N, CA, C and O of each residue as an XYZ file, in Angstrom:
340
protein
N       1.453      7.001     57.567
C       1.826      7.497     56.059
C       1.271      8.799     55.868
O       0.057      8.905     56.042
N       1.957      9.853     55.530
C       1.627     11.523     55.466
C       0.664     11.662     54.707
O       0.488     10.767     53.881
N      -0.138     12.653     54.728
C      -0.951     12.880     53.356
C      -0.605     13.083     52.342
O      -1.363     12.732     51.438
N       0.500     13.643     52.032
C       1.071     13.699     50.799
C       1.762     12.133     50.291
O       1.897     11.869     49.097
N       2.060     11.420     51.109
C       2.467     10.215     50.738
C       1.149      9.399     50.433
O       1.228      8.704     49.421
N       0.106      9.360     51.031
C      -0.980      8.774     50.653
C      -1.440      9.064     49.312
O      -1.842      8.234     48.496
N      -1.327     10.574     49.125
C      -1.852     11.110     47.700
C      -0.993     10.597     46.651
O      -1.476     10.124     45.622
N       0.320     10.669     46.867
C       1.296     10.267     45.763
C       1.040      8.599     45.375
O       1.392      8.102     44.305
N       0.473      7.986     46.284
C       0.131      6.462     45.974
C      -1.084      6.049     45.296
O      -1.384      4.932     44.875
N      -1.784      7.224     45.258
C      -3.335      7.181     44.622
C      -3.580      7.931     43.494
O      -4.535      7.698     42.753
N      -2.600      9.021     43.270
C      -2.950     10.043     42.298
C      -1.698      9.795     41.349
O      -0.553      9.631     41.769
N      -2.101      9.790     39.921
C      -1.004      9.567     38.877
C      -0.271     10.884     38.847
O      -0.700     12.034     38.934
N       1.085     10.356     38.686
C       1.982     11.363     38.873
C       1.895     12.626     37.909
O       2.390     13.689     38.281
N       1.315     12.524     36.764
C       0.585     13.691     35.870
C      -0.273     14.772     36.325
O      -0.456     15.867     35.794
N      -0.881     14.187     37.630
C      -1.851     14.828     38.191
C      -1.159     15.716     39.636
O      -1.729     16.502     40.393
N       0.108     15.280     39.639
C       0.706     15.869     40.952
C       0.840     17.473     41.025
O       1.061     18.184     40.045
N       0.669     17.927     42.354
C       0.820     19.398     42.198
C       2.155     19.516     42.592
O       2.841     18.577     42.997
N       2.610     20.963     42.442
C       4.174     21.503     42.778
C       4.546     20.785     44.281
O       5.625     20.226     44.475
N       3.723     20.868     45.071
C       4.037     20.269     46.471
C       4.224     18.818     46.314
O       5.147     18.325     46.963
N       3.399     17.918     45.449
C       3.856     16.494     45.366
C       5.160     16.410     44.995
O       5.969     15.678     45.565
N       5.464     17.260     43.883
C       6.898     16.824     43.292
C       7.655     16.888     44.383
O       8.224     15.888     44.820
N       7.742     18.015     44.914
C       8.744     18.357     45.927
C       8.736     17.244     47.020
O       9.795     16.899     47.544
N       7.776     16.793     47.297
C       7.462     15.678     48.423
C       8.334     14.466     47.920
O       9.091     13.789     48.616
N       8.101     14.336     46.680
C       8.679     13.124     46.047
C      10.148     13.304     45.731
O      10.810     12.276     45.592
N      10.697     14.391     45.610
C      12.131     14.567     45.411
C      12.815     14.602     46.859
O      14.016     14.358     46.973
N      12.039     14.902     47.921
C      12.515     14.994     49.333
C      12.450     13.292     49.388
O      13.577     12.839     49.590
N      11.551     12.388     49.276
C      11.232     11.117     49.525
C      12.506     10.399     48.753
O      12.627      9.199     48.998
N      13.418     10.952     47.900
C      14.349     10.093     47.101
C      15.700     10.977     47.120
O      16.505     11.166     46.208
N      15.693     11.449     48.417
C      16.991     11.990     48.737
C      17.629     13.242     47.668
O      18.794     13.387     47.300
N      16.400     14.078     47.324
C      16.841     14.948     46.130
C      16.357     16.350     46.810
O      16.280     17.318     46.053
N      16.017     16.532     48.223
C      15.637     17.988     48.659
C      16.447     18.686     48.471
O      15.992     19.662     49.068
N      17.517     19.051     48.022
C      18.375     20.178     47.709
C      17.874     20.582     46.636
O      18.120     21.780     46.495
N      17.213     20.106     45.700
C      16.540     20.715     44.559
C      15.124     21.127     44.668
O      14.693     21.867     43.783
N      14.260     20.720     45.717
C      13.109     21.314     45.806
C      12.846     22.630     45.274
O      12.199     22.964     44.281
N      13.511     23.349     46.178
C      13.375     24.928     46.116
C      13.185     25.453     44.522
O      12.260     26.112     44.047
N      14.592     24.837     43.766
C      14.206     25.295     42.286
C      13.180     24.655     41.557
O      12.745     25.233     40.561
N      12.715     23.541     41.893
C      11.588     23.151     41.248
C      10.244     23.499     41.746
O       9.258     23.168     41.087
N      10.122     24.164     42.898
C       8.808     25.000     43.249
C       9.179     26.099     42.374
O       8.585     26.269     41.310
N      10.110     26.843     42.751
C      10.348     28.124     41.817
C      10.228     28.298     40.422
O      10.370     29.375     39.844
N       9.967     27.222     39.896
C       9.838     26.883     38.500
C       8.483     26.675     38.018
O       8.103     26.906     36.871
N       7.713     26.179     39.069
C       6.422     25.741     39.405
C       6.251     24.383     38.528
O       5.302     24.187     37.768
N       7.227     23.558     38.734
C       6.958     22.474     38.146
C       6.259     21.223     38.962
O       6.700     20.652     39.959
N       5.021     20.965     38.231
C       4.184     20.195     38.672
C       4.410     18.868     38.170
O       5.374     18.699     37.423
N       3.513     17.704     38.529
C       3.955     16.794     37.763
C       3.578     16.348     36.282
O       4.087     15.380     35.717
N       2.613     17.189     35.733
C       2.510     16.757     34.195
C       4.139     17.769     33.538
O       4.869     17.349     32.640
N       4.313     18.927     34.191
C       5.705     19.293     33.827
C       6.960     18.519     34.049
O       7.778     18.301     33.155
N       7.070     18.127     35.241
C       8.053     16.921     35.736
C       8.082     15.913     34.316
O       9.041     15.940     33.545
N       7.075     15.172     34.139
C       7.031     14.204     33.310
C       7.505     14.787     31.499
O       7.662     13.973     30.589
N       7.635     16.064     31.342
C       8.162     16.557     30.241
C       9.683     16.714     30.144
O      10.420     16.533     29.174
N       9.937     17.059     31.275
C      11.677     17.618     31.273
C      12.412     16.770     30.623
O      12.100     15.588     30.764
N      13.433     17.052     29.847
C      14.620     16.209     29.205
C      15.569     16.476     30.208
O      15.590     17.378     31.045
N      16.561     15.306     29.937
C      17.828     15.400     30.615
C      18.468     16.608     30.948
O      19.038     16.828     32.017
N      18.330     17.551     29.796
C      19.039     18.669     29.725
C      18.565     19.833     30.611
O      19.334     20.601     31.189
N      17.138     19.893     30.664
C      16.045     20.726     31.517
C      16.794     20.483     32.885
O      17.447     21.326     33.499
N      16.546     18.988     33.292
C      16.915     18.658     34.620
C      18.123     19.073     34.888
O      18.250     19.598     35.994
N      19.173     18.996     34.138
C      20.368     19.414     34.346
C      20.733     21.000     34.828
O      21.531     21.384     35.683
N      19.866     21.736     33.973
C      19.813     23.123     34.159
C      19.158     23.270     35.703
O      19.728     23.931     36.571
N      18.072     22.670     35.898
C      17.551     22.900     37.188
C      18.541     22.806     38.517
O      18.669     23.643     39.411
N      19.196     21.532     38.368
C      20.017     21.376     39.326
C      21.277     21.755     39.500
O      22.041     21.320     40.362
N      21.588     22.837     38.418
C      23.039     23.569     38.534
C      23.958     22.617     37.535
O      25.175     22.798     37.573
N      23.486     21.736     36.754
C      24.596     20.978     36.314
C      25.253     19.733     36.912
O      26.116     19.028     36.388
N      24.673     19.598     38.116
C      25.179     18.632     38.851
C      24.826     17.058     38.254
O      23.700     16.565     38.200
N      25.871     16.533     37.903
C      25.761     15.247     37.127
C      25.073     13.988     37.909
O      24.225     13.262     37.389
N      25.512     13.861     39.076
C      24.923     12.754     39.848
C      23.289     13.306     40.135
O      22.415     12.477     39.887
N      22.962     14.310     40.512
C      21.519     14.584     40.733
C      21.073     14.439     39.683
O      20.130     13.651     39.602
N      21.496     15.050     38.575
C      20.689     14.921     37.328
C      20.305     13.568     37.054
O      19.107     13.292     37.123
N      21.082     12.741     36.773
C      21.371     11.546     36.391
C      19.957     10.826     37.185
O      18.969     10.368     36.612
N      20.212     10.892     38.679
C      19.143     10.305     39.791
C      17.818     11.048     39.322
O      16.875     10.260     39.387
N      17.520     12.032     38.969
C      16.143     12.831     38.864
C      15.470     12.237     37.508
O      14.274     12.003     37.330
N      16.570     12.051     36.577
C      16.184     11.750     34.967
C      15.650     10.146     35.183
O      14.743      9.646     34.518
N      16.367      9.490     36.194
C      16.102      7.990     36.214
C      14.724      7.982     37.135
O      13.865      7.120     36.953
N      14.612      8.834     37.960
C      13.229      8.575     38.612
C      11.978      9.096     37.624
O      10.928      8.457     37.555
N      12.169     10.104     37.005
C      11.209     10.818     35.886
C      10.963      9.534     35.035
O       9.801      9.142     34.925
N      11.885      8.913     34.482
C      11.566      7.667     33.572
C      10.802      6.575     34.461
O      10.036      5.838     33.839
N      10.889      6.436     35.480
C      10.292      5.341     36.455
C       8.869      5.755     36.406
O       7.970      4.949     36.168
N       8.627      7.270     36.679
C       7.347      7.746     36.627
C       6.566      7.790     35.314
O       5.338      7.703     35.349
N       7.105      7.899     34.358
C       6.685      7.938     33.117
C       6.195      6.256     32.679
O       5.212      5.969     31.998
N       6.992      5.481     33.167
C       6.706      3.931     32.966
C       5.588      3.781     33.776
O       4.683      3.147     33.233
N       5.380      4.144     34.839
C       4.465      4.059     35.789
C       3.210      4.537     35.076
O       2.317      3.707     34.905
N       3.058      5.661     34.683
C       2.083      6.334     34.013
C       1.305      5.601     32.881
O       0.077      5.614     32.795
N       2.253      4.879     31.909
C       2.037      4.424     30.727
C       1.254      2.843     31.263
O       0.619      2.145     30.473
N       1.403      2.574     32.357
C       0.601      1.300     32.696
C      -0.821      1.282     32.944
O      -1.450      2.069     33.650
N      -1.307      0.191     32.212
C      -2.979      0.784     32.631
C      -3.191     -0.127     33.891
O      -2.647     -1.175     34.241
N      -4.324      0.766     34.531
C      -4.552      0.278     35.866
C      -5.400     -1.364     35.687
O      -6.262     -1.541     34.825
N      -5.035     -2.266     36.497
C      -5.628     -3.554     36.172
C      -6.389     -3.892     37.402
O      -7.024     -4.945     37.465
């Protein structure tokens, strides 16, 4: 397991760095959009607040990618809202 993968499994997504977000995108076959997310300084906290429209803007209005990233963000939000047991 890489250092970033280990970090993602132990650090809450709202605490991710820009690099963590980029790794997350790459690990879900969205590497094409990493540069845009990095240029915009999107860390975990910002990622979790992005609307579908904002994601569409970042991806250059690519519908498939926008939907995929939006769904991934929703999954992260639900992961953040679950209490640690």
